[in-house]
C-alpha positions in Angstrom: -0.1 0.0 -0.1 2.8 2.7 1.0 4.7 2.0 -2.4 1.7 2.4 -4.4 0.8 5.6 -2.6 4.4 6.9 -3.1 4.6 5.8 -6.6 1.2 7.4 -7.6 2.3 10.6 -5.9 5.5 10.8 -7.7 3.7 10.4 -10.9 1.7 13.5 -9.9 4.6 15.4 -9.2 6.4 14.5 -12.5 3.4 15.4 -14.5 3.3 18.8 -12.6 7.2 19.1 -13.7 8.0 19.8 -10.0 11.3 19.0 -8.7 11.4 17.0 -5.6 14.3 15.2 -3.5 12.1 12.4 -2.0 8.5 11.3 -1.0 8.1 9.3 2.1 5.0 7.3 3.4 4.3 6.6 7.2 1.5 4.3 7.9 -0.4 5.8 10.8 -3.4 3.1 11.0 -4.7 0.5 8.7 -6.4 3.0 6.8 -4.6 6.3 7.4 -0.9 7.2 5.9 0.9 10.6 6.1 3.0 11.1 3.2 5.7 13.9 3.2 7.4 15.5 0.3 10.7 17.0 0.4 11.5 19.7 -2.1 13.2 23.1 -2.8 9.7 24.4 -4.6 7.7 24.2 -1.3 6.1 27.4 -1.8 4.8 26.1 -5.2 3.6 22.7 -3.9 1.8 24.6 -0.6 0.1 27.3 -2.5 -1.8 30.1 -1.1 -3.2 29.0 2.3 -2.4 25.4 1.5 -4.8 25.1 -1.6 -2.2 23.7 -3.9 -1.3 20.9 -1.4 -5.1 20.3 -0.8 -5.7 19.9 -4.3 -2.8 17.4 -4.8 -3.9 15.4 -1.7 -7.4 15.4 -3.4 -6.1 14.2 -6.8 -3.8 11.6 -5.0 -7.0 10.2 -2.9 -9.0 10.2 -6.4 -6.3 8.1 -8.2 -5.9 5.7 -5.2 -9.7 5.1 -5.2 -9.5 4.8 -8.8 -6.7 2.0 -8.3 -9.3 0.1 -6.3 -8.0 1.1 -2.9 -11.6 2.1 -1.9 -12.9 5.3 -0.1 -11.6 4.2 3.2 -8.1 5.2 3.0 -7.2 8.5 4.5 -3.9 10.1 2.9 -2.5 13.3 4.5 -0.1 15.2 2.2 2.6 17.5 3.8 5.2 19.5 2.2 8.5 20.2 4.1 6.7 19.7 7.5 4.0 22.7 6.4 1.0 20.8 7.6 2.7 19.4 11.0 3.5 23.2 11.9 -0.1 24.0 11.1 -1.3 21.4 13.4 0.8 22.2 16.0 -0.2 25.8 15.8 -4.0 25.1 15.7 -3.6 22.8 18.7 -1.9 25.5 20.8 -4.7 27.9 19.8 -7.3 25.5 20.9 -5.5 25.0 24.2 -5.2 28.5 25.1 -8.9 29.0 24.3 -9.8 25.9 26.3 -8.1 27.4 29.3 -10.0 30.5 28.6 -13.3 28.7 28.5 -12.6 27.1 31.7 -11.4 30.3 33.3 -14.5 32.4 32.3 -16.8 29.7 32.1 -17.9 31.0 28.7 -18.0 29.0 25.0 -15.4 30.1 22.7 -15.6 29.5 18.9 -12.5 29.1 17.2 -11.9 30.7 13.6 -13.3 28.5 10.8 -11.0 25.8 9.6 -11.0 22.4 7.3 -12.4 19.1 8.6 -8.9 17.7 9.1 -7.7 20.5 11.7 -11.3 20.5 13.4 -11.0 16.7 14.0 -7.3 17.0 15.6 -8.9 19.7 17.9 -11.9 17.6 19.0 -9.5 14.5 19.4 -6.8 16.4 21.4 -9.2 18.0 23.8 -11.3 14.9 24.4 -8.0 12.9 25.0 -6.0 15.6 27.0 -5.9 15.0 30.7 -5.7 18.7 31.1 -9.0 19.4 29.3 -11.3 16.1 29.0 -12.9 16.7 32.1 -13.6 20.3 31.9 -14.6 21.1 28.0 -16.4 19.7 25.4 -16.3 20.4 21.7 -18.7 20.5 18.7 -18.4 21.8 15.1 -20.8 24.9 14.2 -21.5 26.5 11.0 -21.4 25.3 7.3 -19.1 24.7 4.7 -16.1 27.0 4.9 -17.3 28.5 7.9 -17.5 25.3 10.1 -15.5 26.1 13.1 -14.9 24.3 16.4 -17.0 25.6 19.3 -15.4 25.0 22.9 -17.7 24.6 25.7 -17.1 24.6 29.5 -18.5 21.7 31.5 
């Protein structure tokens, strides 16, 4: 599975005529994979607010589905650690806002974000020893305006 993901992504990058020094695939679970692209053209591959990397990830998922892997495969594509840094930043924001919600006993709504980051926040706060007994989360809004709401218990 990892080899198929790697080869498919390399084909996409070659068609795009983007230079890259490597592609690595980490298996996170039976159906979840983290794919990292090493390149000197990271800005080109990331795009404005991550739009290009999101498009590459979508194309990769579609091609993998067409190769009969099914829709149950989760593939996250990262370029030079961009998504990891974003994820860390979003988690830190959620922690600060959760602390605020606990202190003030008021709900807090985070800025709108994509489903991947919303899910990371829900899981992080639900599984964190510091927060799991003090806050709960829910998603609010529609489409591009969906956001995480943090509620004190």
